[in-house]
PDB file of all heavy atoms in Angstrom:
ATOM      1  N   MET A   1    -123.193-212.223-108.950  1.00  0.00           N
ATOM      2  CA  MET A   1    -123.550-210.885-108.498  1.00  0.00           C
ATOM      3  C   MET A   1    -122.402-210.291-107.699  1.00  0.00           C
ATOM      4  O   MET A   1    -121.778-210.971-106.900  1.00  0.00           O
ATOM      5  CB  MET A   1    -124.798-210.933-107.627  1.00  0.00           C
ATOM      6  CG  MET A   1    -126.061-211.363-108.358  1.00  0.00           C
ATOM      7  SD  MET A   1    -126.460-210.282-109.694  1.00  0.00           S
ATOM      8  CE  MET A   1    -127.502-209.118-108.922  1.00  0.00           C
ATOM      9  N   CYS A   2    -122.182-209.043-107.880  1.00  0.00           N
ATOM     10  CA  CYS A   2    -121.101-208.373-107.165  1.00  0.00           C
ATOM     11  C   CYS A   2    -121.600-207.653-105.911  1.00  0.00           C
ATOM     12  O   CYS A   2    -120.798-207.124-105.155  1.00  0.00           O
ATOM     13  CB  CYS A   2    -120.381-207.404-108.090  1.00  0.00           C
ATOM     14  SG  CYS A   2    -121.421-206.077-108.679  1.00  0.00           S
ATOM     15  N   GLY A   3    -122.898-207.616-105.699  1.00  0.00           N
ATOM     16  CA  GLY A   3    -123.434-206.967-104.509  1.00  0.00           C
ATOM     17  C   GLY A   3    -123.571-205.457-104.608  1.00  0.00           C
ATOM     18  O   GLY A   3    -123.977-204.809-103.657  1.00  0.00           O
ATOM     19  N   ARG A   4    -123.206-204.886-105.755  1.00  0.00           N
ATOM     20  CA  ARG A   4    -123.319-203.437-105.919  1.00  0.00           C
ATOM     21  C   ARG A   4    -124.747-203.067-106.272  1.00  0.00           C
ATOM     22  O   ARG A   4    -125.445-203.794-106.974  1.00  0.00           O
ATOM     23  CB  ARG A   4    -122.373-202.952-107.013  1.00  0.00           C
ATOM     24  CG  ARG A   4    -120.914-203.138-106.620  1.00  0.00           C
ATOM     25  CD  ARG A   4    -119.990-202.687-107.694  1.00  0.00           C
ATOM     26  NE  ARG A   4    -120.114-201.248-107.862  1.00  0.00           N
ATOM     27  CZ  ARG A   4    -119.436-200.554-108.749  1.00  0.00           C
ATOM     28  NH1 ARG A   4    -118.604-201.166-109.562  1.00  0.00           N
ATOM     29  NH2 ARG A   4    -119.594-199.257-108.858  1.00  0.00           N
ATOM     30  N   ARG A   5    -125.178-201.934-105.807  1.00  0.00           N
ATOM     31  CA  ARG A   5    -126.521-201.448-106.119  1.00  0.00           C
ATOM     32  C   ARG A   5    -126.511-200.747-107.472  1.00  0.00           C
ATOM     33  O   ARG A   5    -125.505-200.212-107.901  1.00  0.00           O
ATOM     34  CB  ARG A   5    -126.987-200.468-105.050  1.00  0.00           C
ATOM     35  CG  ARG A   5    -127.188-201.121-103.720  1.00  0.00           C
ATOM     36  CD  ARG A   5    -127.709-200.145-102.724  1.00  0.00           C
ATOM     37  NE  ARG A   5    -127.899-200.814-101.449  1.00  0.00           N
ATOM     38  CZ  ARG A   5    -128.635-200.355-100.480  1.00  0.00           C
ATOM     39  NH1 ARG A   5    -129.232-199.194-100.608  1.00  0.00           N
ATOM     40  NH2 ARG A   5    -128.757-201.023 -99.369  1.00  0.00           N
ATOM     41  N   PHE A   6    -127.646-200.780-108.127  1.00  0.00           N
ATOM     42  CA  PHE A   6    -127.764-200.065-109.395  1.00  0.00           C
ATOM     43  C   PHE A   6    -128.934-199.099-109.306  1.00  0.00           C
ATOM     44  O   PHE A   6    -129.805-199.214-108.459  1.00  0.00           O
ATOM     45  CB  PHE A   6    -127.917-201.028-110.584  1.00  0.00           C
ATOM     46  CG  PHE A   6    -129.181-201.845-110.553  1.00  0.00           C
ATOM     47  CD1 PHE A   6    -130.310-201.407-111.210  1.00  0.00           C
ATOM     48  CD2 PHE A   6    -129.226-203.049-109.877  1.00  0.00           C
ATOM     49  CE1 PHE A   6    -131.481-202.146-111.193  1.00  0.00           C
ATOM     50  CE2 PHE A   6    -130.381-203.804-109.852  1.00  0.00           C
ATOM     51  CZ  PHE A   6    -131.510-203.358-110.508  1.00  0.00           C
ATOM     52  N   ARG A   7    -128.915-198.122-110.183  1.00  0.00           N
ATOM     53  CA  ARG A   7    -129.928-197.075-110.229  1.00  0.00           C
ATOM     54  C   ARG A   7    -130.757-197.240-111.500  1.00  0.00           C
ATOM     55  O   ARG A   7    -130.261-197.698-112.520  1.00  0.00           O
ATOM     56  CB  ARG A   7    -129.281-195.690-110.251  1.00  0.00           C
ATOM     57  CG  ARG A   7    -128.313-195.442-109.139  1.00  0.00           C
ATOM     58  CD  ARG A   7    -129.049-195.004-107.918  1.00  0.00           C
ATOM     59  NE  ARG A   7    -128.090-194.651-106.880  1.00  0.00           N
ATOM     60  CZ  ARG A   7    -128.260-194.964-105.622  1.00  0.00           C
ATOM     61  NH1 ARG A   7    -129.321-195.612-105.233  1.00  0.00           N
ATOM     62  NH2 ARG A   7    -127.381-194.623-104.722  1.00  0.00           N
ATOM     63  N   THR A   8    -132.014-196.838-111.417  1.00  0.00           N
ATOM     64  CA  THR A   8    -132.855-196.814-112.604  1.00  0.00           C
ATOM     65  C   THR A   8    -133.525-195.446-112.714  1.00  0.00           C
ATOM     66  O   THR A   8    -133.858-194.819-111.712  1.00  0.00           O
ATOM     67  CB  THR A   8    -133.943-197.902-112.582  1.00  0.00           C
ATOM     68  OG1 THR A   8    -134.801-197.687-111.483  1.00  0.00           O
ATOM     69  CG2 THR A   8    -133.340-199.289-112.519  1.00  0.00           C
ATOM     70  N   PHE A   9    -133.681-195.003-113.923  1.00  0.00           N
ATOM     71  CA  PHE A   9    -134.408-193.775-114.227  1.00  0.00           C
ATOM     72  C   PHE A   9    -135.524-194.175-115.179  1.00  0.00           C
ATOM     73  O   PHE A   9    -135.271-194.627-116.294  1.00  0.00           O
ATOM     74  CB  PHE A   9    -133.483-192.740-114.875  1.00  0.00           C
ATOM     75  CG  PHE A   9    -134.192-191.505-115.353  1.00  0.00           C
ATOM     76  CD1 PHE A   9    -134.856-190.679-114.463  1.00  0.00           C
ATOM     77  CD2 PHE A   9    -134.187-191.163-116.693  1.00  0.00           C
ATOM     78  CE1 PHE A   9    -135.510-189.540-114.909  1.00  0.00           C
ATOM     79  CE2 PHE A   9    -134.838-190.025-117.147  1.00  0.00           C
ATOM     80  CZ  PHE A   9    -135.497-189.223-116.250  1.00  0.00           C
ATOM     81  N   ASN A  10    -136.767-194.079-114.709  1.00  0.00           N
ATOM     82  CA  ASN A  10    -137.938-194.463-115.492  1.00  0.00           C
ATOM     83  C   ASN A  10    -138.769-193.218-115.771  1.00  0.00           C
ATOM     84  O   ASN A  10    -139.196-192.549-114.842  1.00  0.00           O
ATOM     85  CB  ASN A  10    -138.779-195.483-114.725  1.00  0.00           C
ATOM     86  CG  ASN A  10    -137.977-196.697-114.339  1.00  0.00           C
ATOM     87  OD1 ASN A  10    -137.418-197.354-115.185  1.00  0.00           O
ATOM     88  ND2 ASN A  10    -137.907-196.977-113.060  1.00  0.00           N
ATOM     89  N   LEU A  11    -138.979-192.949-117.029  1.00  0.00           N
ATOM     90  CA  LEU A  11    -139.764-191.784-117.431  1.00  0.00           C
ATOM     91  C   LEU A  11    -141.081-192.282-118.016  1.00  0.00           C
ATOM     92  O   LEU A  11    -141.098-192.974-119.032  1.00  0.00           O
ATOM     93  CB  LEU A  11    -138.996-190.957-118.462  1.00  0.00           C
ATOM     94  CG  LEU A  11    -139.610-189.647-118.892  1.00  0.00           C
ATOM     95  CD1 LEU A  11    -139.795-188.716-117.706  1.00  0.00           C
ATOM     96  CD2 LEU A  11    -138.737-188.995-119.943  1.00  0.00           C
ATOM     97  N   LEU A  12    -142.182-191.934-117.347  1.00  0.00           N
ATOM     98  CA  LEU A  12    -143.503-192.411-117.727  1.00  0.00           C
ATOM     99  C   LEU A  12    -144.415-191.248-118.087  1.00  0.00           C
ATOM    100  O   LEU A  12    -144.345-190.185-117.484  1.00  0.00           O
ATOM    101  CB  LEU A  12    -144.143-193.179-116.569  1.00  0.00           C
ATOM    102  CG  LEU A  12    -143.330-194.293-115.946  1.00  0.00           C
ATOM    103  CD1 LEU A  12    -144.022-194.804-114.697  1.00  0.00           C
ATOM    104  CD2 LEU A  12    -143.124-195.401-116.936  1.00  0.00           C
ATOM    105  N   ASP A  13    -145.290-191.483-119.051  1.00  0.00           N
ATOM    106  CA  ASP A  13    -146.342-190.537-119.390  1.00  0.00           C
ATOM    107  C   ASP A  13    -147.578-190.945-118.591  1.00  0.00           C
ATOM    108  O   ASP A  13    -148.160-192.002-118.833  1.00  0.00           O
ATOM    109  CB  ASP A  13    -146.618-190.588-120.892  1.00  0.00           C
ATOM    110  CG  ASP A  13    -147.653-189.574-121.333  1.00  0.00           C
ATOM    111  OD1 ASP A  13    -148.463-189.115-120.490  1.00  0.00           O
ATOM    112  OD2 ASP A  13    -147.670-189.247-122.538  1.00  0.00           O
ATOM    113  N   ASP A  14    -147.957-190.146-117.610  1.00  0.00           N
ATOM    114  CA  ASP A  14    -149.088-190.489-116.746  1.00  0.00           C
ATOM    115  C   ASP A  14    -150.419-190.507-117.494  1.00  0.00           C
ATOM    116  O   ASP A  14    -151.321-191.244-117.124  1.00  0.00           O
ATOM    117  CB  ASP A  14    -149.197-189.506-115.581  1.00  0.00           C
ATOM    118  CG  ASP A  14    -148.185-189.780-114.499  1.00  0.00           C
ATOM    119  OD1 ASP A  14    -147.701-190.925-114.409  1.00  0.00           O
ATOM    120  OD2 ASP A  14    -147.871-188.861-113.729  1.00  0.00           O
ATOM    121  N   PHE A  15    -150.526-189.722-118.561  1.00  0.00           N
ATOM    122  CA  PHE A  15    -151.798-189.627-119.267  1.00  0.00           C
ATOM    123  C   PHE A  15    -152.156-190.942-119.963  1.00  0.00           C
ATOM    124  O   PHE A  15    -153.250-191.453-119.819  1.00  0.00           O
ATOM    125  CB  PHE A  15    -151.770-188.480-120.280  1.00  0.00           C
ATOM    126  CG  PHE A  15    -153.055-188.324-121.047  1.00  0.00           C
ATOM    127  CD1 PHE A  15    -154.178-187.804-120.431  1.00  0.00           C
ATOM    128  CD2 PHE A  15    -153.129-188.709-122.373  1.00  0.00           C
ATOM    129  CE1 PHE A  15    -155.367-187.661-121.129  1.00  0.00           C
ATOM    130  CE2 PHE A  15    -154.300-188.582-123.084  1.00  0.00           C
ATOM    131  CZ  PHE A  15    -155.423-188.051-122.454  1.00  0.00           C
ATOM    132  N   ASN A  16    -151.207-191.474-120.742  1.00  0.00           N
ATOM    133  CA  ASN A  16    -151.513-192.707-121.471  1.00  0.00           C
ATOM    134  C   ASN A  16    -150.724-193.921-120.971  1.00  0.00           C
ATOM    135  O   ASN A  16    -150.731-194.958-121.607  1.00  0.00           O
ATOM    136  CB  ASN A  16    -151.307-192.521-122.978  1.00  0.00           C
ATOM    137  CG  ASN A  16    -149.881-192.205-123.320  1.00  0.00           C
ATOM    138  OD1 ASN A  16    -148.991-192.278-122.493  1.00  0.00           O
ATOM    139  ND2 ASN A  16    -149.650-191.846-124.567  1.00  0.00           N
ATOM    140  N   ARG A  17    -150.023-193.767-119.845  1.00  0.00           N
ATOM    141  CA  ARG A  17    -149.287-194.844-119.185  1.00  0.00           C
ATOM    142  C   ARG A  17    -148.224-195.473-120.082  1.00  0.00           C
ATOM    143  O   ARG A  17    -147.930-196.662-120.008  1.00  0.00           O
ATOM    144  CB  ARG A  17    -150.247-195.895-118.647  1.00  0.00           C
ATOM    145  CG  ARG A  17    -151.224-195.316-117.642  1.00  0.00           C
ATOM    146  CD  ARG A  17    -152.333-196.242-117.275  1.00  0.00           C
ATOM    147  NE  ARG A  17    -152.102-197.175-116.180  1.00  0.00           N
ATOM    148  CZ  ARG A  17    -151.831-196.867-114.921  1.00  0.00           C
ATOM    149  NH1 ARG A  17    -151.687-195.618-114.582  1.00  0.00           N
ATOM    150  NH2 ARG A  17    -151.705-197.788-114.008  1.00  0.00           N
ATOM    151  N   GLU A  18    -147.629-194.652-120.922  1.00  0.00           N
ATOM    152  CA  GLU A  18    -146.585-195.109-121.826  1.00  0.00           C
ATOM    153  C   GLU A  18    -145.220-194.887-121.181  1.00  0.00           C
ATOM    154  O   GLU A  18    -144.964-193.864-120.562  1.00  0.00           O
ATOM    155  CB  GLU A  18    -146.658-194.326-123.135  1.00  0.00           C
ATOM    156  CG  GLU A  18    -145.603-194.698-124.128  1.00  0.00           C
ATOM    157  CD  GLU A  18    -145.682-193.856-125.391  1.00  0.00           C
ATOM    158  OE1 GLU A  18    -146.508-192.937-125.459  1.00  0.00           O
ATOM    159  OE2 GLU A  18    -144.895-194.144-126.309  1.00  0.00           O
ATOM    160  N   VAL A  19    -144.323-195.856-121.337  1.00  0.00           N
ATOM    161  CA  VAL A  19    -142.944-195.716-120.875  1.00  0.00           C
ATOM    162  C   VAL A  19    -142.175-194.977-121.962  1.00  0.00           C
ATOM    163  O   VAL A  19    -142.074-195.444-123.096  1.00  0.00           O
ATOM    164  CB  VAL A  19    -142.302-197.094-120.598  1.00  0.00           C
ATOM    165  CG1 VAL A  19    -140.848-196.929-120.219  1.00  0.00           C
ATOM    166  CG2 VAL A  19    -143.065-197.821-119.519  1.00  0.00           C
ATOM    167  N   LEU A  20    -141.637-193.816-121.620  1.00  0.00           N
ATOM    168  CA  LEU A  20    -140.911-193.002-122.590  1.00  0.00           C
ATOM    169  C   LEU A  20    -139.423-193.325-122.606  1.00  0.00           C
ATOM    170  O   LEU A  20    -138.779-193.210-123.644  1.00  0.00           O
ATOM    171  CB  LEU A  20    -141.126-191.519-122.291  1.00  0.00           C
ATOM    172  CG  LEU A  20    -142.581-191.060-122.299  1.00  0.00           C
ATOM    173  CD1 LEU A  20    -142.676-189.616-121.861  1.00  0.00           C
ATOM    174  CD2 LEU A  20    -143.207-191.272-123.668  1.00  0.00           C
ATOM    175  N   ALA A  21    -138.870-193.708-121.456  1.00  0.00           N
ATOM    176  CA  ALA A  21    -137.445-194.040-121.382  1.00  0.00           C
ATOM    177  C   ALA A  21    -137.174-194.830-120.112  1.00  0.00           C
ATOM    178  O   ALA A  21    -137.824-194.617-119.093  1.00  0.00           O
ATOM    179  CB  ALA A  21    -136.597-192.777-121.392  1.00  0.00           C
ATOM    180  N   ILE A  22    -136.206-195.733-120.224  1.00  0.00           N
ATOM    181  CA  ILE A  22    -135.703-196.467-119.069  1.00  0.00           C
ATOM    182  C   ILE A  22    -134.190-196.485-119.185  1.00  0.00           C
ATOM    183  O   ILE A  22    -133.646-196.897-120.207  1.00  0.00           O
ATOM    184  CB  ILE A  22    -136.225-197.915-119.015  1.00  0.00           C
ATOM    185  CG1 ILE A  22    -137.742-197.948-118.890  1.00  0.00           C
ATOM    186  CG2 ILE A  22    -135.577-198.670-117.855  1.00  0.00           C
ATOM    187  CD1 ILE A  22    -138.327-199.344-118.953  1.00  0.00           C
ATOM    188  N   GLU A  23    -133.526-196.021-118.163  1.00  0.00           N
ATOM    189  CA  GLU A  23    -132.062-196.057-118.107  1.00  0.00           C
ATOM    190  C   GLU A  23    -131.674-196.737-116.806  1.00  0.00           C
ATOM    191  O   GLU A  23    -132.258-196.461-115.754  1.00  0.00           O
ATOM    192  CB  GLU A  23    -131.481-194.641-118.117  1.00  0.00           C
ATOM    193  CG  GLU A  23    -131.651-193.895-119.403  1.00  0.00           C
ATOM    194  CD  GLU A  23    -130.707-194.364-120.492  1.00  0.00           C
ATOM    195  OE1 GLU A  23    -129.515-194.615-120.203  1.00  0.00           O
ATOM    196  OE2 GLU A  23    -131.171-194.490-121.639  1.00  0.00           O
ATOM    197  N   SER A  24    -130.690-197.602-116.859  1.00  0.00           N
ATOM    198  CA  SER A  24    -130.199-198.229-115.636  1.00  0.00           C
ATOM    199  C   SER A  24    -128.691-198.369-115.722  1.00  0.00           C
ATOM    200  O   SER A  24    -128.125-198.615-116.791  1.00  0.00           O
ATOM    201  CB  SER A  24    -130.857-199.594-115.428  1.00  0.00           C
ATOM    202  OG  SER A  24    -130.542-200.459-116.478  1.00  0.00           O
ATOM    203  N   ASP A  25    -128.044-198.174-114.583  1.00  0.00           N
ATOM    204  CA  ASP A  25    -126.588-198.270-114.509  1.00  0.00           C
ATOM    205  C   ASP A  25    -126.196-198.199-113.040  1.00  0.00           C
ATOM    206  O   ASP A  25    -127.054-198.028-112.169  1.00  0.00           O
ATOM    207  CB  ASP A  25    -125.940-197.121-115.283  1.00  0.00           C
ATOM    208  CG  ASP A  25    -124.549-197.481-115.790  1.00  0.00           C
ATOM    209  OD1 ASP A  25    -123.914-198.391-115.222  1.00  0.00           O
ATOM    210  OD2 ASP A  25    -124.105-196.846-116.755  1.00  0.00           O
ATOM    211  N   LEU A  26    -124.901-198.319-112.783  1.00  0.00           N
ATOM    212  CA  LEU A  26    -124.429-198.225-111.398  1.00  0.00           C
ATOM    213  C   LEU A  26    -124.508-196.797-110.874  1.00  0.00           C
ATOM    214  O   LEU A  26    -124.618-196.584-109.675  1.00  0.00           O
ATOM    215  CB  LEU A  26    -123.007-198.767-111.287  1.00  0.00           C
ATOM    216  CG  LEU A  26    -122.877-200.263-111.590  1.00  0.00           C
ATOM    217  CD1 LEU A  26    -121.413-200.680-111.558  1.00  0.00           C
ATOM    218  CD2 LEU A  26    -123.697-201.089-110.633  1.00  0.00           C
ATOM    219  N   SER A  27    -124.454-195.827-111.781  1.00  0.00           N
ATOM    220  CA  SER A  27    -124.666-194.431-111.403  1.00  0.00           C
ATOM    221  C   SER A  27    -125.319-193.717-112.573  1.00  0.00           C
ATOM    222  O   SER A  27    -125.107-194.071-113.731  1.00  0.00           O
ATOM    223  CB  SER A  27    -123.356-193.741-111.023  1.00  0.00           C
ATOM    224  OG  SER A  27    -122.552-193.555-112.164  1.00  0.00           O
ATOM    225  N   LEU A  28    -126.128-192.733-112.263  1.00  0.00           N
ATOM    226  CA  LEU A  28    -126.801-191.943-113.291  1.00  0.00           C
ATOM    227  C   LEU A  28    -126.546-190.461-113.012  1.00  0.00           C
ATOM    228  O   LEU A  28    -127.329-189.800-112.341  1.00  0.00           O
ATOM    229  CB  LEU A  28    -128.304-192.227-113.295  1.00  0.00           C
ATOM    230  CG  LEU A  28    -128.715-193.610-113.788  1.00  0.00           C
ATOM    231  CD1 LEU A  28    -130.186-193.859-113.525  1.00  0.00           C
ATOM    232  CD2 LEU A  28    -128.409-193.765-115.257  1.00  0.00           C
ATOM    233  N   PRO A  29    -125.453-189.952-113.539  1.00  0.00           N
ATOM    234  CA  PRO A  29    -125.149-188.536-113.311  1.00  0.00           C
ATOM    235  C   PRO A  29    -126.177-187.623-113.988  1.00  0.00           C
ATOM    236  O   PRO A  29    -126.894-188.028-114.916  1.00  0.00           O
ATOM    237  CB  PRO A  29    -123.766-188.362-113.918  1.00  0.00           C
ATOM    238  CG  PRO A  29    -123.545-189.539-114.791  1.00  0.00           C
ATOM    239  CD  PRO A  29    -124.448-190.622-114.332  1.00  0.00           C
ATOM    240  N   THR A  30    -126.231-186.413-113.520  1.00  0.00           N
ATOM    241  CA  THR A  30    -127.190-185.434-114.015  1.00  0.00           C
ATOM    242  C   THR A  30    -127.096-185.263-115.528  1.00  0.00           C
ATOM    243  O   THR A  30    -128.115-185.169-116.210  1.00  0.00           O
ATOM    244  CB  THR A  30    -126.975-184.081-113.317  1.00  0.00           C
ATOM    245  OG1 THR A  30    -127.087-184.271-111.909  1.00  0.00           O
ATOM    246  CG2 THR A  30    -127.985-183.053-113.777  1.00  0.00           C
ATOM    247  N   ALA A  31    -125.884-185.223-116.060  1.00  0.00           N
ATOM    248  CA  ALA A  31    -125.707-185.024-117.501  1.00  0.00           C
ATOM    249  C   ALA A  31    -126.386-186.134-118.292  1.00  0.00           C
ATOM    250  O   ALA A  31    -126.988-185.890-119.343  1.00  0.00           O
ATOM    251  CB  ALA A  31    -124.223-184.961-117.842  1.00  0.00           C
ATOM    252  N   ARG A  32    -126.327-187.345-117.799  1.00  0.00           N
ATOM    253  CA  ARG A  32    -126.963-188.465-118.503  1.00  0.00           C
ATOM    254  C   ARG A  32    -128.481-188.355-118.454  1.00  0.00           C
ATOM    255  O   ARG A  32    -129.168-188.609-119.443  1.00  0.00           O
ATOM    256  CB  ARG A  32    -126.506-189.784-117.898  1.00  0.00           C
ATOM    257  CG  ARG A  32    -127.040-190.978-118.630  1.00  0.00           C
ATOM    258  CD  ARG A  32    -126.329-192.218-118.245  1.00  0.00           C
ATOM    259  NE  ARG A  32    -126.946-193.375-118.831  1.00  0.00           N
ATOM    260  CZ  ARG A  32    -126.626-194.606-118.526  1.00  0.00           C
ATOM    261  NH1 ARG A  32    -125.679-194.830-117.655  1.00  0.00           N
ATOM    262  NH2 ARG A  32    -127.238-195.610-119.096  1.00  0.00           N
ATOM    263  N   VAL A  33    -129.015-187.981-117.306  1.00  0.00           N
ATOM    264  CA  VAL A  33    -130.463-187.803-117.176  1.00  0.00           C
ATOM    265  C   VAL A  33    -130.931-186.697-118.120  1.00  0.00           C
ATOM    266  O   VAL A  33    -131.955-186.837-118.792  1.00  0.00           O
ATOM    267  CB  VAL A  33    -130.857-187.506-115.718  1.00  0.00           C
ATOM    268  CG1 VAL A  33    -132.319-187.128-115.607  1.00  0.00           C
ATOM    269  CG2 VAL A  33    -130.535-188.704-114.827  1.00  0.00           C
ATOM    270  N   LEU A  34    -130.182-185.615-118.194  1.00  0.00           N
ATOM    271  CA  LEU A  34    -130.547-184.518-119.091  1.00  0.00           C
ATOM    272  C   LEU A  34    -130.511-184.951-120.556  1.00  0.00           C
ATOM    273  O   LEU A  34    -131.351-184.545-121.348  1.00  0.00           O
ATOM    274  CB  LEU A  34    -129.630-183.317-118.863  1.00  0.00           C
ATOM    275  CG  LEU A  34    -129.828-182.603-117.537  1.00  0.00           C
ATOM    276  CD1 LEU A  34    -128.788-181.498-117.367  1.00  0.00           C
ATOM    277  CD2 LEU A  34    -131.230-182.055-117.410  1.00  0.00           C
ATOM    278  N   ARG A  35    -129.546-185.801-120.924  1.00  0.00           N
ATOM    279  CA  ARG A  35    -129.491-186.323-122.301  1.00  0.00           C
ATOM    280  C   ARG A  35    -130.734-187.143-122.625  1.00  0.00           C
ATOM    281  O   ARG A  35    -131.302-187.025-123.714  1.00  0.00           O
ATOM    282  CB  ARG A  35    -128.245-187.189-122.490  1.00  0.00           C
ATOM    283  CG  ARG A  35    -127.035-186.447-122.953  1.00  0.00           C
ATOM    284  CD  ARG A  35    -125.970-187.365-123.527  1.00  0.00           C
ATOM    285  NE  ARG A  35    -125.696-188.544-122.710  1.00  0.00           N
ATOM    286  CZ  ARG A  35    -124.750-188.620-121.775  1.00  0.00           C
ATOM    287  NH1 ARG A  35    -123.987-187.576-121.532  1.00  0.00           N
ATOM    288  NH2 ARG A  35    -124.560-189.738-121.103  1.00  0.00           N
ATOM    289  N   VAL A  36    -131.167-187.954-121.664  1.00  0.00           N
ATOM    290  CA  VAL A  36    -132.372-188.760-121.877  1.00  0.00           C
ATOM    291  C   VAL A  36    -133.579-187.850-122.043  1.00  0.00           C
ATOM    292  O   VAL A  36    -134.400-188.046-122.942  1.00  0.00           O
ATOM    293  CB  VAL A  36    -132.590-189.735-120.699  1.00  0.00           C
ATOM    294  CG1 VAL A  36    -133.936-190.416-120.801  1.00  0.00           C
ATOM    295  CG2 VAL A  36    -131.474-190.765-120.636  1.00  0.00           C
ATOM    296  N   LEU A  37    -133.705-186.844-121.194  1.00  0.00           N
ATOM    297  CA  LEU A  37    -134.830-185.916-121.294  1.00  0.00           C
ATOM    298  C   LEU A  37    -134.808-185.168-122.624  1.00  0.00           C
ATOM    299  O   LEU A  37    -135.860-185.014-123.265  1.00  0.00           O
ATOM    300  CB  LEU A  37    -134.806-184.926-120.127  1.00  0.00           C
ATOM    301  CG  LEU A  37    -135.118-185.523-118.755  1.00  0.00           C
ATOM    302  CD1 LEU A  37    -134.893-184.484-117.668  1.00  0.00           C
ATOM    303  CD2 LEU A  37    -136.519-186.078-118.693  1.00  0.00           C
ATOM    304  N   ASP A  38    -133.637-184.717-123.061  1.00  0.00           N
ATOM    305  CA  ASP A  38    -133.525-184.032-124.354  1.00  0.00           C
ATOM    306  C   ASP A  38    -133.934-184.950-125.495  1.00  0.00           C
ATOM    307  O   ASP A  38    -134.610-184.535-126.438  1.00  0.00           O
ATOM    308  CB  ASP A  38    -132.099-183.523-124.583  1.00  0.00           C
ATOM    309  CG  ASP A  38    -131.775-182.311-123.740  1.00  0.00           C
ATOM    310  OD1 ASP A  38    -132.718-181.625-123.273  1.00  0.00           O
ATOM    311  OD2 ASP A  38    -130.568-182.049-123.545  1.00  0.00           O
ATOM    312  N   ARG A  39    -133.524-186.226-125.423  1.00  0.00           N
ATOM    313  CA  ARG A  39    -133.862-187.191-126.468  1.00  0.00           C
ATOM    314  C   ARG A  39    -135.376-187.408-126.542  1.00  0.00           C
ATOM    315  O   ARG A  39    -135.949-187.452-127.631  1.00  0.00           O
ATOM    316  CB  ARG A  39    -133.129-188.501-126.209  1.00  0.00           C
ATOM    317  CG  ARG A  39    -133.308-189.519-127.319  1.00  0.00           C
ATOM    318  CD  ARG A  39    -132.527-190.778-127.057  1.00  0.00           C
ATOM    319  NE  ARG A  39    -133.125-191.505-125.944  1.00  0.00           N
ATOM    320  CZ  ARG A  39    -132.452-192.065-124.956  1.00  0.00           C
ATOM    321  NH1 ARG A  39    -131.138-191.986-124.915  1.00  0.00           N
ATOM    322  NH2 ARG A  39    -133.064-192.705-123.991  1.00  0.00           N
ATOM    323  N   VAL A  40    -136.020-187.488-125.389  1.00  0.00           N
ATOM    324  CA  VAL A  40    -137.467-187.718-125.358  1.00  0.00           C
ATOM    325  C   VAL A  40    -138.205-186.481-125.863  1.00  0.00           C
ATOM    326  O   VAL A  40    -139.176-186.609-126.621  1.00  0.00           O
ATOM    327  CB  VAL A  40    -137.925-188.099-123.929  1.00  0.00           C
ATOM    328  CG1 VAL A  40    -139.440-188.093-123.825  1.00  0.00           C
ATOM    329  CG2 VAL A  40    -137.374-189.468-123.550  1.00  0.00           C
ATOM    330  N   ILE A  41    -137.747-185.312-125.508  1.00  0.00           N
ATOM    331  CA  ILE A  41    -138.400-184.077-125.954  1.00  0.00           C
ATOM    332  C   ILE A  41    -138.284-183.931-127.470  1.00  0.00           C
ATOM    333  O   ILE A  41    -139.245-183.522-128.133  1.00  0.00           O
ATOM    334  CB  ILE A  41    -137.790-182.854-125.239  1.00  0.00           C
ATOM    335  CG1 ILE A  41    -138.200-182.870-123.764  1.00  0.00           C
ATOM    336  CG2 ILE A  41    -138.217-181.563-125.906  1.00  0.00           C
ATOM    337  CD1 ILE A  41    -137.466-181.863-122.913  1.00  0.00           C
ATOM    338  N   ALA A  42    -137.120-184.299-128.021  1.00  0.00           N
ATOM    339  CA  ALA A  42    -136.919-184.188-129.485  1.00  0.00           C
ATOM    340  C   ALA A  42    -137.821-185.159-130.197  1.00  0.00           C
ATOM    341  O   ALA A  42    -138.335-184.943-131.244  1.00  0.00           O
ATOM    342  CB  ALA A  42    -135.466-184.475-129.838  1.00  0.00           C
TER     343      ALA A  42
END
């Protein structure tokens, strides 16, 4: 382990408790989050 923190972005559907997307990395810039949201919407 390098001791660095990582970030996770979890997108859940509250109605049916389905996981729509999970992204994890050392950083999650806005552009990446928007790409995930666009992918899920499509």
